[in-house]
C-alpha positions as CSV (number, residue, x, y, z in Angstrom):
1,M,76.8,84.9,-8.9
2,L,78.2,86.6,-6.0
3,Q,76.2,87.4,-3.2
4,I,75.5,91.1,-2.8
5,N,76.3,91.1,1.0
6,F,79.7,89.5,0.4
7,I,80.4,92.3,-2.1
8,R,79.3,95.0,0.5
9,D,81.3,93.5,3.3
10,H,84.4,92.6,1.3
11,K,84.5,95.2,-1.4
12,D,88.3,95.5,-1.4
13,L,88.7,91.9,-1.5
14,V,86.2,91.3,-4.5
15,L,88.0,94.2,-6.4
16,A,91.5,92.5,-5.7
17,G,89.8,89.3,-7.2
18,L,88.7,91.0,-10.2
19,N,92.0,92.6,-10.8
20,K,93.5,89.1,-10.5
21,R,91.3,88.1,-13.2
22,N,92.3,91.1,-15.4
23,F,88.6,92.1,-15.4
24,G,89.2,95.7,-16.6
25,P,88.9,99.3,-15.3
26,E,85.1,99.1,-14.9
27,A,85.5,96.6,-11.9
28,E,85.3,99.2,-9.2
29,S,82.5,101.1,-10.8
30,L,80.4,98.1,-11.2
31,L,80.8,97.3,-7.4
32,T,80.2,100.7,-6.5
33,Q,76.8,100.8,-8.7
34,V,75.5,97.5,-7.4
35,I,76.0,98.6,-3.8
36,E,74.2,101.9,-4.4
37,L,71.4,100.1,-6.1
38,D,71.1,97.7,-3.2
39,D,71.1,100.7,-0.9
40,N,68.2,102.3,-2.9
41,R,66.3,99.0,-2.8
42,K,66.8,98.8,1.0
43,L,65.5,102.2,1.5
44,T,62.5,101.5,-0.9
45,Q,61.9,98.3,1.0
46,K,61.6,100.2,4.3
47,S,59.4,102.9,2.9
48,L,57.2,100.1,1.6
49,D,57.2,98.2,4.9
50,D,56.4,101.2,6.8
51,L,53.5,102.1,4.5
52,L,52.1,98.5,4.7
53,A,52.4,98.6,8.4
54,E,50.5,102.1,8.4
55,S,47.8,100.6,6.0
56,N,47.4,97.6,8.2
57,S,46.8,99.6,11.3
58,L,44.4,101.9,9.5
59,S,42.4,99.0,8.3
60,K,41.9,97.7,11.8
61,Q,40.8,101.1,13.1
62,I,38.3,101.5,10.2
63,G,36.4,98.4,11.4
64,I,36.4,99.7,14.8
65,L,35.1,103.2,13.7
66,Y,32.5,101.6,11.6
67,K,31.1,99.6,14.6
68,S,31.3,102.7,16.7
69,G,29.0,104.5,14.2
70,K,31.9,106.8,13.2
71,Q,31.3,106.5,9.4
72,E,32.7,109.7,8.3
73,E,35.9,109.3,10.1
74,A,36.2,105.8,8.8
75,N,35.7,106.8,5.3
76,L,38.5,109.3,5.5
77,M,40.7,106.5,6.7
78,K,39.6,104.4,4.0
79,S,40.5,106.9,1.4
80,T,44.1,107.1,3.0
81,V,44.4,103.4,2.7
82,A,43.4,103.5,-0.9
83,K,46.1,106.1,-1.5
84,N,48.6,104.1,0.3
85,K,47.9,101.2,-1.9
86,E,48.6,103.1,-4.9
87,V,51.8,104.3,-3.5
88,A,52.8,100.8,-2.4
89,N,52.1,99.6,-6.0
90,N,54.6,102.3,-7.2
91,L,57.2,101.3,-4.6
92,Q,56.8,97.6,-5.6
93,E,57.5,98.4,-9.2
94,K,60.5,100.4,-8.1
95,M,61.7,97.5,-6.0
96,A,61.3,95.1,-8.9
97,G,63.4,97.6,-11.2
98,Y,66.2,97.9,-8.5
99,R,66.2,93.9,-8.2
100,N,66.4,93.5,-12.1
101,S,69.3,96.2,-12.3
102,I,71.2,94.6,-9.4
103,E,70.9,91.0,-11.0
104,E,71.9,92.5,-14.4
105,I,75.1,93.8,-12.8
106,L,75.7,90.6,-10.7
107,F,75.5,88.4,-13.8
108,K,78.4,90.5,-15.3
109,I,80.7,89.9,-12.3
110,P,82.7,86.6,-12.4
111,N,83.3,84.4,-9.4
112,H,85.9,85.5,-6.7
113,P,89.1,83.3,-7.3
114,K,90.5,81.5,-4.4
115,D,93.9,82.3,-2.9
116,A,95.4,79.2,-4.6
117,V,94.7,80.8,-8.1
118,P,98.0,82.2,-9.3
119,E,98.4,85.8,-11.0
120,G,98.5,85.7,-14.8
121,K,97.0,87.0,-18.0
122,G,96.4,83.8,-19.9
123,E,97.2,80.1,-20.5
124,E,100.9,80.8,-20.7
125,D,100.7,81.8,-17.1
126,N,99.1,78.7,-15.7
127,V,101.1,76.8,-13.0
128,V,102.1,73.3,-13.0
129,H,100.3,71.7,-10.1
130,R,101.6,68.1,-10.7
131,E,104.3,67.4,-13.4
132,W,104.6,64.0,-15.2
133,P,107.3,62.2,-13.2
134,N,108.5,59.9,-16.0
135,P,110.4,60.7,-19.3
136,L,107.9,61.7,-22.1
137,P,107.3,59.1,-24.8
138,V,109.4,59.5,-27.9
139,L,108.1,58.1,-31.3
140,G,110.3,56.6,-34.0
141,E,111.0,58.1,-37.3
142,G,107.9,58.3,-39.5
143,A,105.4,58.7,-36.7
144,K,102.2,60.3,-37.7
145,P,99.7,62.7,-36.2
146,H,96.2,61.4,-35.4
147,W,94.6,62.9,-38.5
148,E,96.9,61.0,-40.8
149,L,96.6,57.8,-38.7
150,A,92.8,58.1,-38.9
151,K,93.0,57.9,-42.7
152,D,95.5,55.0,-42.7
153,Y,93.3,53.0,-40.5
154,D,89.9,54.3,-41.3
155,I,89.3,55.3,-37.6
156,F,87.3,58.7,-38.2
157,S,86.6,61.0,-41.1
158,L,86.4,64.8,-40.9
159,E,85.7,65.0,-44.7
160,I,82.4,63.0,-44.2
161,G,81.4,65.2,-41.2
162,T,82.0,68.2,-43.5
163,K,79.6,66.9,-46.2
164,L,77.0,65.9,-43.5
165,A,77.2,69.0,-41.2
166,G,80.3,71.2,-41.7
167,A,83.8,71.5,-40.5
168,G,84.5,70.2,-37.0
169,F,82.0,67.3,-36.9
170,P,84.0,64.0,-37.0
171,V,82.5,60.8,-38.2
172,F,83.8,57.7,-36.4
173,R,84.0,54.3,-38.2
174,K,84.5,50.7,-37.7
175,K,87.1,50.1,-35.0
176,G,87.2,53.8,-34.3
177,A,83.5,53.9,-33.6
178,R,84.1,50.8,-31.1
179,L,86.9,52.5,-29.4
180,Q,84.9,55.6,-28.9
181,R,82.1,53.4,-27.3
182,A,84.6,51.5,-25.4
183,L,85.8,54.8,-23.7
184,I,82.3,55.9,-23.1
185,N,81.5,52.6,-21.2
186,F,84.9,52.4,-19.4
187,F,84.5,56.2,-18.2
188,L,80.9,55.5,-17.0
189,D,81.9,52.3,-15.2
190,E,84.7,53.9,-13.4
191,A,82.5,56.6,-12.3
192,E,80.0,54.2,-10.9
193,K,82.6,52.6,-9.1
194,A,83.6,55.8,-7.4
195,G,80.0,56.3,-6.4
196,Y,78.6,58.6,-9.0
197,E,74.9,58.1,-10.1
198,E,74.5,57.8,-13.8
199,T,72.2,60.5,-15.3
200,V,70.7,60.7,-18.8
201,V,69.9,64.4,-19.3
202,P,68.4,66.5,-22.3
203,L,70.9,67.7,-24.8
204,L,69.1,71.0,-25.2
205,V,68.3,73.3,-22.3
206,N,66.4,76.6,-21.7
207,E,67.7,79.9,-20.8
208,A,67.2,79.5,-17.1
209,T,69.3,76.4,-17.1
210,G,72.0,78.1,-18.9
211,R,72.0,81.0,-16.5
212,G,72.0,78.6,-13.6
213,T,75.5,77.3,-14.3
214,G,76.8,80.6,-15.4
215,N,77.1,79.6,-19.2
216,L,74.6,82.5,-19.9
217,P,75.2,85.2,-20.6
218,D,79.0,84.6,-20.5
219,K,79.4,81.9,-23.1
220,E,76.2,82.9,-25.2
221,G,78.4,83.2,-28.4
222,Q,80.0,79.9,-28.1
223,M,76.6,77.9,-27.6
224,Y,74.4,76.7,-30.5
225,F,70.9,78.4,-30.2
226,V,67.7,77.0,-31.7
227,E,65.9,80.3,-32.0
228,K,62.4,79.1,-33.0
229,D,62.4,77.0,-29.7
230,D,64.4,79.3,-27.6
231,L,66.6,76.3,-26.6
232,Y,70.5,76.0,-26.4
233,L,72.5,73.0,-27.3
234,I,74.5,72.0,-24.3
235,P,78.3,72.8,-24.2
236,T,78.8,70.1,-21.5
237,A,76.6,67.8,-19.4
238,E,77.4,69.8,-16.3
239,V,74.7,72.4,-17.4
240,P,71.6,70.3,-17.2
241,I,73.0,67.9,-14.3
242,T,73.7,70.6,-12.0
243,N,70.5,72.4,-12.8
244,I,68.5,69.1,-11.7
245,Y,68.4,70.7,-8.1
246,R,67.8,74.3,-9.1
247,D,65.3,75.9,-6.6
248,D,65.6,72.9,-4.3
249,I,66.3,72.9,-0.6
250,L,68.4,69.9,0.4
251,D,69.0,68.1,3.6
252,M,72.7,67.9,4.9
253,K,72.2,64.0,5.1
254,D,72.0,64.0,1.0
255,F,75.7,65.3,0.8
256,P,77.6,64.8,-0.9
257,I,75.4,64.3,-4.1
258,K,77.7,62.8,-6.8
259,M,76.2,62.4,-10.4
260,C,77.7,61.6,-13.9
261,G,76.5,61.6,-17.4
262,Y,77.6,60.9,-20.8
263,T,76.4,63.4,-23.6
264,P,77.7,64.6,-26.8
265,C,78.9,68.4,-26.3
266,F,78.2,71.1,-28.8
267,R,80.5,74.2,-28.9
268,R,80.7,76.7,-31.8
269,E,84.4,77.4,-31.1
270,A,84.1,80.7,-33.1
271,G,87.4,82.2,-34.3
272,S,89.3,78.8,-33.7
273,Y,91.6,78.0,-36.7
274,G,95.3,77.1,-37.4
275,A,97.7,74.2,-37.3
276,H,97.0,73.8,-33.4
277,V,93.2,72.8,-34.0
278,R,93.9,70.3,-36.7
279,G,92.1,66.9,-36.6
280,L,90.4,66.3,-33.2
281,N,92.2,69.0,-31.3
282,R,89.1,71.2,-31.6
283,V,85.9,70.2,-32.9
284,H,82.2,71.4,-32.7
285,Q,80.8,68.0,-31.4
286,F,82.6,65.6,-29.2
287,D,81.5,63.1,-26.5
288,K,82.3,63.4,-22.8
289,I,81.6,62.1,-19.4
290,E,81.1,64.7,-16.8
291,I,81.2,64.2,-13.0
292,V,79.3,66.7,-10.7
293,Q,79.2,67.0,-7.0
294,I,76.8,69.1,-4.7
295,S,78.4,69.5,-1.2
296,H,78.4,71.0,2.1
297,P,80.5,74.2,2.0
298,D,83.0,72.6,4.7
299,K,83.7,69.6,2.2
300,S,84.0,71.1,-1.2
301,H,87.9,71.5,-1.1
302,E,88.3,67.8,0.1
303,L,85.9,66.7,-2.8
304,H,87.7,68.9,-5.3
305,Q,90.9,66.8,-4.5
306,E,89.0,63.5,-4.6
307,M,87.8,64.5,-8.3
308,L,91.3,65.3,-9.1
309,A,92.4,61.8,-7.9
310,H,89.5,60.2,-9.9
311,V,90.6,61.8,-13.1
312,S,94.2,60.9,-12.5
313,S,93.2,57.3,-12.0
314,L,91.6,57.2,-15.4
315,L,94.6,58.6,-17.2
316,D,96.8,56.3,-15.3
317,K,94.7,53.2,-16.3
318,L,94.9,54.4,-20.0
319,E,98.7,54.6,-19.6
320,L,98.7,58.2,-20.9
321,P,101.3,60.8,-19.7
322,Y,99.6,63.7,-18.2
323,R,100.2,66.9,-16.1
324,I,98.0,68.9,-14.0
325,L,97.8,72.8,-14.2
326,T,96.3,75.4,-11.8
327,L,94.7,78.0,-13.9
328,C,95.7,81.5,-13.5
329,G,93.4,84.4,-12.8
330,G,93.3,85.4,-16.6
331,D,92.4,82.0,-17.6
332,L,90.0,81.1,-15.0
333,T,86.4,80.3,-16.2
334,F,83.6,82.9,-15.6
335,A,82.0,80.9,-12.9
336,S,84.8,79.0,-11.3
337,A,86.7,79.9,-8.0
338,L,89.5,77.3,-8.7
339,T,90.1,75.1,-11.8
340,Y,92.6,72.5,-12.3
341,D,93.4,71.3,-16.1
342,F,94.6,68.0,-17.0
343,E,96.8,67.9,-20.2
344,V,97.8,64.8,-21.9
345,Y,101.2,64.6,-23.9
346,S,100.8,64.0,-27.7
347,A,103.9,62.3,-28.7
348,A,103.3,62.8,-32.4
349,Q,102.4,66.4,-32.1
350,K,104.9,67.0,-29.4
351,R,102.5,69.1,-27.3
352,W,100.2,68.9,-24.3
353,L,96.6,68.7,-25.1
354,E,93.8,69.7,-22.5
355,V,91.5,66.7,-21.8
356,S,89.8,67.8,-18.5
357,S,88.8,70.7,-16.3
358,V,88.0,70.0,-12.7
359,S,86.5,73.1,-11.0
360,N,85.0,74.3,-7.7
361,F,82.5,77.0,-8.1
362,E,81.7,77.3,-4.3
363,T,78.4,79.2,-4.1
364,Y,78.6,81.0,-7.3
365,Q,76.3,78.6,-9.4
366,S,74.1,77.7,-6.3
367,N,73.4,81.3,-5.8
368,R,72.2,81.6,-9.3
369,M,70.1,78.4,-9.1
370,K,68.9,79.1,-5.5
371,L,70.3,75.6,-4.7
372,R,70.2,75.5,-0.9
373,F,70.3,73.0,2.1
374,R,69.1,73.3,5.6
375,G,71.8,73.4,8.2
376,E,71.9,72.2,11.8
377,D,70.7,75.8,12.6
378,K,67.5,75.0,10.8
379,K,68.3,77.9,8.3
380,T,69.0,77.7,4.7
381,H,72.4,78.1,3.3
382,L,73.9,77.9,-0.2
383,A,75.4,74.6,-1.2
384,H,78.7,74.3,-3.1
385,T,78.9,72.8,-6.6
386,L,81.8,71.2,-8.4
387,N,82.2,69.5,-11.8
388,G,85.0,67.9,-14.0
389,S,85.5,66.2,-17.3
390,A,86.2,62.4,-16.8
391,L,86.8,62.5,-19.6
392,A,86.5,64.4,-23.0
393,L,86.9,61.7,-25.7
394,A,88.2,63.7,-28.7
395,R,91.5,64.6,-27.5
396,I,91.9,61.4,-25.5
397,I,91.4,59.4,-28.8
398,A,93.8,61.8,-30.5
399,C,96.6,60.9,-28.0
400,L,95.8,57.2,-27.7
401,I,96.2,56.5,-31.4
402,E,99.4,58.8,-31.5
403,N,101.1,57.6,-28.5
404,N,100.3,53.9,-29.3
405,Q,101.2,53.4,-33.1
406,T,103.3,50.6,-33.8
407,P,104.3,48.6,-36.8
408,Q,101.5,46.2,-36.2
409,G,99.0,49.0,-35.9
410,I,97.3,51.1,-33.0
411,K,97.8,49.1,-29.8
412,I,94.7,49.4,-27.5
413,P,95.5,49.8,-23.7
414,A,95.0,46.8,-21.7
415,V,92.1,48.3,-19.5
416,L,90.0,48.9,-22.8
417,V,90.4,45.5,-24.6
418,P,87.7,44.0,-22.7
419,Y,85.4,46.9,-24.0
420,T,86.8,46.9,-27.5
421,G,87.2,43.2,-28.1
422,F,90.4,43.8,-30.0
423,E,93.9,44.5,-29.1
424,Y,95.0,46.5,-32.2
425,I,93.3,48.7,-34.7
426,D,95.0,47.4,-37.9
């Protein structure tokens, strides 16, 4: 969440950022309200501090008076201290109320977008950051989309998944299952080469973990919730991995912290239907390798570019045509300050499919998580957090089997053959 002092000192800037996000007419009212609440909190804190100081002074005098035999005067002061204690308790309750109200509003305010975020209302206004430099692949007559190829070569089955769980839960089979495993191992090996520490994390998280990364309350309706146990199925490994350092104070020498993890991801995708979400284009469960960095604020922009280069290298090695988009204000995720999306071209569907988002959250997540580091000035400061998909498998598989369909079968990219043990799905 945004820091209250940042909102107070840069109210017009924050308001401009909310307008860039098309936040709505209540933006200025929320900012004014949270500043007023913080003013009241400060006044109450001063009253409490003054009262406690007075009580401490009186307590010292009481001891002196008792020793001097001035019992009546001491008892009178003691009565005043008791009354002060009662007032102090009321002020502390008032302070807690202000803090809760402030936090409730701050949770409603998304991250401040960086200057590089373009204006726009939705995905149609996203800006191409890097275009694919070569001609796009063109398939011959009779080319099929991946959901038809899946049936021809028994790669995966949506019908079996529907029987087992419901729509949107694919079941991978035979060489399709081996391709899935090959991609997971390839992505993890590449992440390790790039210096990321592999981490195995829980697939269910508590509310505090979801709030730490900004998934709650913003994406509450898109997450599967286990009501009896008060736990959420993770939408991405970013959530538990980043929260590993919640409430920690790091040392500058620890930076950058680079972690990665493979997990299934679970998303309700409520309201998603139509031809554009057929097959693996949008599912409720998919596998993904996530990369996460925790960095010094001065280095996060540089590391963001490093993460873009890492994801680019994966797609280059898979020989998939891709482009990179800069998300506009209206399409930017709640917690992100700047996000780049990678899209791979599906030659059979003749459309671009998003396969990765790489985001810099700056201090938004770390402020929620109280993830800090001790600087050279010996004071604590908020770290910056970043994450990216490297990569999401469902759409990668969709594009791989569509773009590589041949009369001999589905040709496997050379870099994956050592992992699959075969060159074709036939």
